[in-house]
C-alpha positions in Angstrom: -14.5 -4.2 -3.7 -12.5 -3.1 -6.7 -10.9 -6.0 -8.7 -7.6 -4.1 -9.0 -7.4 -3.8 -5.2 -8.2 -7.4 -4.7 -5.5 -8.4 -7.2 -2.8 -6.0 -5.8 -3.3 -7.4 -2.2 -3.4 -11.1 -3.3 -1.4 -13.3 -0.9 -1.0 -10.5 1.7 -1.9 -11.2 5.3 -2.6 -9.0 8.3 1.0 -9.4 9.4 2.5 -8.2 6.1 5.2 -5.6 6.8 6.4 -2.9 4.4 9.4 -0.6 4.6 9.2 3.2 5.0 12.4 5.3 4.5 11.2 8.7 5.8 8.8 10.3 8.3 6.7 12.3 5.8 3.3 11.1 4.7 0.3 12.1 2.7 -2.7 13.6 4.5 -5.4 12.7 1.9 -8.8 13.9 2.8 -10.5 12.9 -0.5 -13.3 10.6 0.4 -13.3 9.0 -3.0 -9.7 7.8 -2.6 -9.2 4.3 -1.2 -6.6 4.6 1.5 -4.8 1.6 3.2 -3.1 2.5 6.4 -0.3 1.1 8.4 0.4 1.9 12.1 3.7 3.3 13.2 3.3 3.4 17.0 0.9 6.4 17.4 0.4 7.5 13.8 -1.7 6.0 11.1 0.3 6.3 7.9 -1.2 5.9 4.5 0.8 3.0 2.9 -1.2 2.8 -0.4 -3.7 5.1 -2.1 -5.9 4.1 -5.0 -8.2 6.2 -7.2 -9.2 6.2 -10.9 -6.9 3.2 -11.7 -3.9 4.9 -10.1 -1.9 3.3 -7.3 0.4 5.4 -5.1 2.6 3.8 -2.5 4.3 5.6 0.4 6.3 2.5 1.2 9.3 1.1 -0.7 8.3 -2.3 -2.3 11.9 -2.9 -3.4 13.0 -2.7 0.3 10.0 -4.6 1.8 11.4 -8.1 1.4 8.9 -10.8 0.8 5.9 -8.5 1.1 7.5 -6.2 -1.5 8.1 -9.0 -3.9 4.5 -10.1 -3.6 3.3 -6.6 -4.2 5.5 -6.1 -7.2 4.5 -9.5 -8.7 0.8 -8.6 -8.2 1.4 -5.2 -9.7 3.0 -6.6 -12.8 0.2 -9.1 -13.2 -2.6 -6.6 -13.0 
C-alpha cells in the first residue's frame, strides 16, 4: 500500500468514528482512486478518497473528536 495512506491512517482502528454533517456524498467510479468507505445504516459512504497525492475527506475532522485529532495530526506529519 501507499506510504501516504499508511501514515494518514496511523493509530486508527476498526471502531474509529468520524462526523458527517450532511447527507450528500461523492459517487466516484474512477478505479484508480483509493476510496475508504464508512457505513451509514444501508449506504456505503466514501469517507476519504486518495489519488495522485491528493486527499479528499467527506467527513469533518474538526468535529470528529479523538479520531479527527489523530487524522489531523497524521496529516500535518505527512
